[in-house]
C-alpha positions as CSV (number, residue, x, y, z in Angstrom):
1,X,-17.2,15.5,-8.5
2,X,-20.7,17.4,-8.5
3,X,-23.1,18.3,-5.8
4,X,-22.7,18.8,-1.9
5,X,-22.2,15.5,-0.3
6,X,-24.8,14.3,1.9
7,X,-22.6,12.7,4.4
8,X,-19.1,14.4,5.7
9,X,-16.4,13.2,8.0
10,X,-13.9,15.0,9.9
11,X,-10.3,13.9,11.0
12,X,-8.7,16.3,13.2
13,X,-5.2,15.4,13.7
14,X,-2.0,17.0,14.9
15,X,-0.7,17.5,11.8
16,X,-3.6,17.8,9.5
17,X,-7.5,18.1,9.4
18,X,-9.2,15.9,6.8
19,X,-12.5,16.3,5.4
20,X,-14.4,13.9,3.2
21,X,-17.5,13.6,1.8
22,X,-19.9,10.9,0.2
23,X,-23.3,11.2,-1.9
24,X,-26.4,9.1,-1.5
25,X,-24.5,6.4,-3.3
26,X,-21.0,5.8,-4.5
27,X,-17.6,5.8,-2.8
28,X,-16.5,8.7,-0.6
29,X,-14.0,11.3,-1.6
30,X,-11.4,13.5,0.1
31,X,-12.5,17.0,0.0
32,X,-9.7,19.0,1.8
33,X,-6.4,18.3,3.7
34,X,-5.1,21.4,5.8
35,X,-2.5,22.1,8.2
36,X,-3.7,21.7,11.6
37,X,-5.5,22.9,14.0
38,X,-7.7,24.3,11.1
39,X,-10.6,26.9,11.8
40,X,-13.1,24.5,13.5
41,X,-15.8,22.0,12.1
42,X,-18.5,24.6,11.8
43,X,-16.2,26.9,9.7
44,X,-15.2,23.8,7.5
45,X,-18.5,22.8,6.6
46,X,-19.5,26.3,5.6
47,X,-16.8,27.0,3.6
48,X,-16.3,23.5,2.1
49,X,-19.7,21.7,2.1
50,X,-22.3,24.5,2.0
51,X,-25.8,23.2,3.3
52,X,-25.6,21.0,6.6
53,X,-25.3,17.5,5.5
54,X,-27.5,14.9,6.7
55,X,-24.9,13.1,8.6
56,X,-21.5,14.1,10.3
57,X,-19.1,11.6,11.5
58,X,-16.2,12.7,13.7
59,X,-13.1,10.7,13.6
60,X,-11.1,10.7,16.5
61,X,-8.0,8.8,18.0
62,X,-8.9,5.4,19.8
63,X,-6.8,6.6,22.8
64,X,-9.2,9.5,23.4
65,X,-11.6,9.2,26.6
66,X,-14.9,8.9,26.1
67,X,-15.8,12.1,27.8
68,X,-13.5,14.0,25.1
69,X,-15.4,12.1,22.5
70,X,-18.6,13.0,23.6
71,X,-17.6,16.8,24.3
72,X,-16.5,16.9,20.5
73,X,-19.9,15.6,19.7
74,X,-21.9,18.4,21.6
75,X,-20.0,21.0,20.2
76,X,-20.9,19.5,16.5
77,X,-24.6,19.4,17.4
78,X,-26.8,21.3,14.8
79,X,-24.0,21.1,12.4
80,X,-25.6,18.2,10.1
81,X,-28.8,16.2,11.0
82,X,-27.0,13.7,12.6
83,X,-23.5,13.7,14.3
84,X,-21.5,10.5,15.1
85,X,-18.3,9.6,16.4
86,X,-15.9,6.8,15.5
87,X,-12.3,5.8,16.5
88,X,-9.7,6.2,13.6
89,X,-8.8,2.5,13.7
90,X,-12.4,1.3,13.7
91,X,-13.3,3.6,10.5
92,X,-10.1,2.4,8.5
93,X,-10.4,-1.2,9.4
94,X,-14.1,-1.9,10.0
95,X,-14.7,-4.8,12.4
96,X,-13.2,-8.1,12.3
97,X,-10.1,-9.1,14.5
98,X,-7.1,-6.6,13.3
99,X,-4.3,-4.7,15.0
100,X,-4.2,-1.1,13.7
101,X,-1.0,0.8,13.4
102,X,-1.7,4.5,12.9
103,X,1.5,6.8,12.6
104,X,0.8,10.4,12.3
105,X,2.6,13.7,12.6
106,X,3.2,13.4,16.4
107,X,1.8,10.0,18.0
108,X,1.9,6.2,16.8
109,X,-1.1,4.8,18.0
110,X,-1.8,1.1,17.9
111,X,-5.1,-0.4,18.4
112,X,-6.7,-3.9,18.8
113,X,-10.2,-4.4,17.4
114,X,-12.2,-7.6,18.1
115,X,-14.6,-9.3,15.9
116,X,-17.4,-6.9,15.6
117,X,-15.3,-3.6,15.5
118,X,-14.7,-2.7,19.2
119,X,-11.4,-1.4,20.4
120,X,-10.0,-3.9,23.0
121,X,-6.6,-2.3,23.6
122,X,-4.8,0.7,22.8
123,X,-1.0,1.7,23.3
124,X,0.8,4.9,22.0
125,X,4.6,6.2,21.4
126,X,5.7,9.7,20.9
127,X,6.9,8.9,17.4
128,X,5.5,10.7,14.2
129,X,6.2,12.3,11.0
130,X,7.5,15.4,12.7
131,X,10.3,13.5,14.8
132,X,11.5,11.4,11.8
133,X,11.5,14.7,9.7
134,X,13.6,16.5,12.7
135,X,16.2,13.6,12.7
136,X,16.9,13.7,8.8
137,X,17.0,17.6,9.0
138,X,19.6,17.6,11.8
139,X,21.6,15.0,10.1
140,X,21.2,16.4,6.3
141,X,21.4,20.4,7.6
142,X,18.2,20.7,5.8
143,X,14.6,22.5,6.6
144,X,12.0,20.3,8.0
145,X,10.1,20.6,4.8
146,X,12.9,19.4,2.6
147,X,13.9,16.8,4.9
148,X,10.0,15.3,4.9
149,X,10.9,15.1,0.8
150,X,14.3,13.4,1.3
151,X,13.1,11.1,4.2
152,X,10.1,9.9,1.6
153,X,12.4,9.7,-1.4
154,X,15.0,7.7,0.2
155,X,12.4,5.1,1.3
156,X,12.1,4.3,-2.3
157,X,15.7,5.2,-3.7
158,X,19.1,4.1,-2.4
159,X,20.8,7.9,-2.8
160,X,19.4,10.8,-3.1
161,X,21.5,14.3,-3.0
162,X,24.5,12.5,-1.8
163,X,22.5,11.1,1.0
164,X,22.6,7.2,1.4
165,X,19.2,5.5,2.5
166,X,21.2,3.0,4.5
167,X,22.2,6.0,6.7
168,X,19.0,7.4,7.0
169,X,17.4,3.9,7.6
170,X,19.8,3.4,10.6
171,X,18.8,7.2,11.9
172,X,15.3,6.3,12.0
173,X,15.7,2.7,13.1
174,X,14.9,3.5,16.9
175,X,12.0,6.0,16.6
176,X,10.1,3.4,14.2
177,X,11.0,0.8,16.8
178,X,9.1,2.7,19.2
179,X,6.2,2.6,16.9
180,X,6.6,-1.3,16.5
181,X,6.8,-1.7,20.1
182,X,3.4,-0.2,20.8
183,X,1.9,-2.1,18.2
184,X,3.4,-5.4,19.8
185,X,1.8,-4.4,23.3
186,X,-1.7,-4.7,21.7
187,X,-1.4,-7.3,19.2
188,X,-2.3,-10.5,21.3
189,X,-2.2,-12.6,18.1
190,X,-4.4,-10.7,15.8
191,X,-4.3,-12.5,12.6
192,X,-3.7,-9.2,10.3
193,X,-2.1,-6.0,10.8
194,X,-3.3,-2.7,8.9
195,X,-0.9,0.3,8.4
196,X,-2.5,3.8,8.2
197,X,-1.3,7.5,8.7
198,X,1.0,9.3,6.8
199,X,4.3,7.8,8.0
200,X,2.9,4.8,6.0
201,X,2.8,6.5,2.9
202,X,6.8,5.3,2.5
203,X,7.7,2.0,3.0
204,X,9.9,2.1,5.9
205,X,7.1,1.7,8.4
206,X,5.9,-1.5,6.4
207,X,9.5,-2.8,6.5
208,X,10.1,-2.1,9.8
209,X,6.7,-3.8,11.1
210,X,7.5,-6.8,8.5
211,X,10.9,-7.3,10.0
212,X,9.4,-7.9,13.5
213,X,7.5,-10.8,12.1
214,X,4.5,-10.4,13.9
215,X,1.5,-11.0,11.5
216,X,0.3,-10.5,7.8
217,X,0.8,-7.0,7.3
218,X,-1.4,-4.5,4.9
219,X,-0.6,-0.8,4.1
220,X,-4.0,0.8,3.2
221,X,-4.7,2.2,0.2
222,X,-4.4,6.1,0.9
223,X,-3.0,5.4,4.5
224,X,-3.1,8.9,5.3
225,X,-6.8,9.5,4.5
226,X,-7.8,5.9,5.2
227,X,-9.7,6.6,8.5
228,X,-11.7,9.7,7.2
229,X,-12.8,7.9,3.9
230,X,-13.4,4.8,6.0
231,X,-15.9,6.5,8.1
232,X,-18.2,7.0,5.1
233,X,-18.2,3.7,3.5
234,X,-21.3,2.5,5.1
235,X,-25.1,4.0,4.6
236,X,-26.0,6.6,6.9
237,X,-28.3,5.0,8.8
238,X,-26.0,2.2,9.6
239,X,-23.0,4.7,10.3
240,X,-24.8,6.3,12.9
241,X,-26.2,3.6,14.6
242,X,-23.0,1.8,15.0
243,X,-20.2,4.5,14.5
244,X,-18.3,1.9,12.2
245,X,-17.9,-0.2,9.1
246,X,-19.3,-3.8,8.7
247,X,-16.9,-4.3,6.2
248,X,-13.6,-6.4,7.4
249,X,-10.4,-5.0,6.2
250,X,-9.6,-5.6,2.7
251,X,-6.5,-7.6,2.9
252,X,-4.7,-9.4,-0.2
253,X,-6.4,-13.0,0.0
254,X,-6.2,-14.6,-3.5
255,X,-5.1,-11.2,-5.0
256,X,-1.7,-11.9,-3.1
257,X,-1.2,-14.9,-5.5
258,X,-2.4,-13.2,-8.9
259,X,-0.7,-9.7,-8.5
260,X,-2.3,-6.9,-10.2
261,X,-0.7,-5.7,-13.0
262,X,1.5,-2.3,-12.9
263,X,-0.8,0.9,-13.3
264,X,-0.3,2.9,-16.2
265,X,2.1,5.7,-15.8
266,X,0.9,8.8,-14.9
267,X,1.8,11.0,-17.9
268,X,1.0,8.3,-20.6
269,X,-2.0,7.0,-22.9
270,X,-4.1,5.0,-20.1
271,X,-4.5,1.3,-20.8
272,X,-7.4,-0.6,-19.2
273,X,-6.1,-3.3,-16.8
274,X,-8.2,-6.3,-16.0
275,X,-6.2,-8.5,-13.4
276,X,-3.4,-10.0,-13.2
277,X,0.0,-11.9,-13.7
278,X,0.8,-13.3,-17.1
279,X,3.9,-15.1,-19.1
280,X,4.4,-16.4,-22.6
281,X,2.8,-19.8,-23.7
282,X,5.3,-22.8,-23.4
283,X,8.2,-23.9,-22.0
284,X,10.2,-23.6,-25.2
285,X,9.2,-20.2,-25.6
286,X,10.3,-19.0,-22.1
287,X,13.8,-20.7,-22.7
288,X,14.2,-18.6,-25.9
289,X,13.0,-15.3,-24.8
290,X,14.5,-15.2,-21.4
291,X,17.4,-16.9,-21.8
292,X,20.9,-15.4,-20.6
293,X,20.8,-11.3,-20.3
294,X,22.0,-9.6,-23.3
295,X,25.0,-7.5,-22.6
296,X,22.9,-4.1,-22.7
297,X,20.5,-5.2,-20.1
298,X,23.2,-6.3,-17.6
299,X,23.0,-5.2,-14.0
300,X,23.8,-1.7,-13.4
301,X,23.0,-1.7,-9.7
302,X,21.2,-3.5,-6.6
303,X,18.0,-2.3,-5.1
304,X,16.8,-3.5,-1.6
305,X,13.2,-2.8,-0.3
306,X,10.4,-4.6,1.2
307,X,12.4,-7.3,2.3
308,X,13.9,-8.3,-1.0
309,X,16.5,-7.5,-3.6
310,X,16.9,-7.5,-6.8
311,X,19.4,-6.3,-9.9
312,X,18.7,-3.1,-11.6
313,X,19.2,-3.7,-15.4
314,X,21.6,-1.3,-17.2
315,X,19.6,1.7,-18.7
316,X,16.7,1.1,-16.1
317,X,15.9,2.9,-12.9
318,X,13.7,2.6,-10.0
319,X,11.2,5.2,-10.5
320,X,8.3,4.3,-8.0
321,X,6.2,2.0,-6.2
322,X,3.1,0.7,-4.0
323,X,3.5,0.3,-0.1
324,X,0.2,-1.7,0.4
325,X,1.5,-4.2,-2.3
326,X,5.2,-4.1,-1.5
327,X,5.8,-3.3,-5.1
328,X,9.0,-1.5,-6.9
329,X,8.8,-0.3,-10.3
330,X,11.4,-0.1,-12.9
331,X,11.6,2.0,-16.0
332,X,13.8,2.6,-19.1
333,X,15.6,5.8,-18.2
334,X,15.1,6.7,-21.9
335,X,11.4,6.5,-21.7
336,X,10.1,7.0,-17.9
337,X,6.5,7.6,-18.7
338,X,6.2,4.8,-21.6
339,X,4.0,1.7,-21.3
340,X,7.2,-0.6,-21.1
341,X,8.2,-1.0,-17.3
342,X,8.8,-4.0,-14.9
343,X,7.1,-4.3,-11.5
344,X,8.3,-6.4,-8.7
345,X,5.7,-7.5,-5.6
346,X,6.3,-9.3,-2.6
347,X,3.2,-11.1,-0.8
348,X,3.8,-12.8,2.2
349,X,2.2,-16.3,2.3
350,X,2.6,-17.1,6.3
351,X,4.1,-20.6,5.5
352,X,7.4,-22.2,4.3
353,X,7.2,-22.4,0.7
354,X,10.3,-24.7,0.5
355,X,8.6,-27.3,3.2
356,X,5.1,-27.1,0.9
357,X,5.8,-26.2,-2.6
358,X,2.8,-27.9,-3.8
359,X,0.3,-25.8,-1.1
360,X,1.9,-22.5,-3.0
361,X,1.5,-23.9,-6.7
362,X,-1.9,-25.3,-5.9
363,X,-3.3,-22.0,-4.3
364,X,-1.6,-20.1,-7.3
365,X,-3.6,-22.3,-9.8
366,X,-6.8,-22.0,-7.7
367,X,-6.4,-18.4,-8.0
368,X,-6.0,-18.2,-11.7
369,X,-8.8,-20.6,-12.7
370,X,-11.0,-18.4,-10.4
371,X,-10.0,-15.4,-12.2
372,X,-10.5,-17.0,-15.6
373,X,-14.2,-17.9,-14.2
374,X,-14.8,-14.3,-13.4
375,X,-13.8,-13.3,-17.0
376,X,-10.1,-12.3,-16.8
377,X,-8.4,-13.2,-20.2
378,X,-5.5,-15.3,-18.6
379,X,-3.7,-17.9,-20.4
380,X,-0.3,-19.8,-20.5
381,X,-0.6,-20.9,-17.0
382,X,2.8,-22.8,-16.3
383,X,3.6,-24.0,-13.0
384,X,7.1,-25.9,-14.0
385,X,8.9,-23.1,-16.4
386,X,12.6,-22.2,-15.9
387,X,13.7,-18.8,-16.8
388,X,17.0,-17.3,-16.2
389,X,18.1,-20.6,-14.3
390,X,15.2,-20.1,-11.8
391,X,12.2,-22.3,-11.2
392,X,9.1,-19.9,-11.8
393,X,5.6,-20.3,-12.4
394,X,4.4,-18.1,-15.6
395,X,1.3,-16.5,-17.4
396,X,0.2,-14.2,-19.5
397,X,-2.6,-11.5,-20.2
398,X,-3.3,-9.4,-23.4
399,X,-4.2,-5.9,-23.1
400,X,-6.3,-3.7,-25.1
401,X,-4.0,-1.9,-27.6
402,X,-1.9,-4.8,-27.9
403,X,0.4,-4.2,-25.0
404,X,1.1,-7.6,-22.7
405,X,2.0,-7.9,-19.3
406,X,4.1,-11.0,-18.8
407,X,4.5,-12.4,-15.0
408,X,7.4,-14.9,-13.4
409,X,6.2,-16.0,-9.9
410,X,9.2,-17.1,-7.7
411,X,8.6,-19.0,-4.2
412,X,11.1,-17.5,-1.8
413,X,11.2,-18.7,2.1
414,X,8.0,-17.5,3.4
415,X,6.9,-15.3,0.5
416,X,6.0,-15.1,-3.4
417,X,7.8,-12.7,-5.4
418,X,6.2,-11.8,-8.6
419,X,8.2,-10.1,-11.3
420,X,5.7,-8.4,-13.9
421,X,7.1,-7.6,-17.5
422,X,4.7,-5.0,-19.3
423,X,5.8,-4.2,-22.9
424,X,4.5,-3.1,-26.2
425,X,5.5,-4.9,-29.6
426,X,8.4,-2.6,-30.5
427,X,9.8,-2.6,-26.8
428,X,9.2,-6.0,-26.4
429,X,12.9,-7.3,-26.7
430,X,14.1,-4.8,-24.3
431,X,11.8,-5.1,-21.8
432,X,12.5,-9.7,-21.8
433,X,16.1,-8.7,-21.8
434,X,15.8,-6.5,-18.7
435,X,13.2,-8.9,-17.3
436,X,15.6,-11.9,-17.2
437,X,18.2,-10.1,-15.1
438,X,15.3,-9.0,-12.4
439,X,13.9,-12.7,-12.5
440,X,17.5,-14.2,-12.0
441,X,18.5,-11.9,-9.4
442,X,15.4,-11.2,-7.2
443,X,15.1,-12.9,-3.5
444,X,15.0,-11.9,0.1
445,X,17.1,-9.0,1.0
């Protein structure tokens, strides 16, 4: 990023102070994240920004009384052309009826936002990453910093360094339950829940909220920085006038039905990915390619995450995921950074697919047709395929360079489970065999 930002947002939390910037146009970016309490806003701007920005947005907890917010704003007068304040949940979610659960370092804050983005109710619990790390540290005799790394790793893997994820989940159930109860206090029938804060980086919080069954839940992209970045996503004039964004939170909508293809792995050649899910063309092709799994691709273990389970094929491992899409990622142990991989996503639909199977298929078809009309190169939509003994909907997208993503969509209770299998020409056979194992086994956990 070049040049000094013309707009800056600062969020002071119990664990970290975050600073974000934005130019005259384009998306905001995170400038710095430093341990709290930090040196103060004036020093941060002088050292990180340079010339006084046109606008300074102060992001604060929703539970702060008005007097405290006004005092902070007065302390920052003269540091920018305009000084504005915005509650963190409103900055992250914008206007629209939504409940926001922000679990940071020491406090879980739940807020209910009205249609115009105003904060209608707030509840808090003394639960945060620090408490969770202390519990793990006491259980494993590790330092708190190491316990934090272990906690986050165990949210993705069944065992790490001899510590079982099931034991840690049981250990953290009570404090995470307190955060969920704070959310329940303010929910009041809000149609959506948005999770933000550092604890939302790992799947444990999303899983706890999902299990409570309160409403459709989304994890914000970059949840720890969602508020400080969100505070800058409007024009300077509108931000200062309204102290918030006029954009509703980006819930999955139709893209829950057309899952995004798995992203390129960090160390491999980047592949341009346009959109969605795919499969072979023709029912006979499915029967030939994804029949009974080859012996080399037989199950080697079981993975339970985000409310679903699946068998991990032999020679493959759970190597990552994406909490906001309830995604897990499997890669070959021999080539963990290659282009061949399998991704699985869970998308809540809000109704019983067994009772309304045609509704789910119609929604998926409408999303497919809409994506094609928008320019996506999708082919081979087949709502009546059978793969590895399962009834699935399939479709396919070929990517530049010859890489192919094939998706197999399974309807399971009130959710859609999408298995995406990406392969190169050389890896097609191994990926298809492993994919058959996953498709055959994936289901509610």
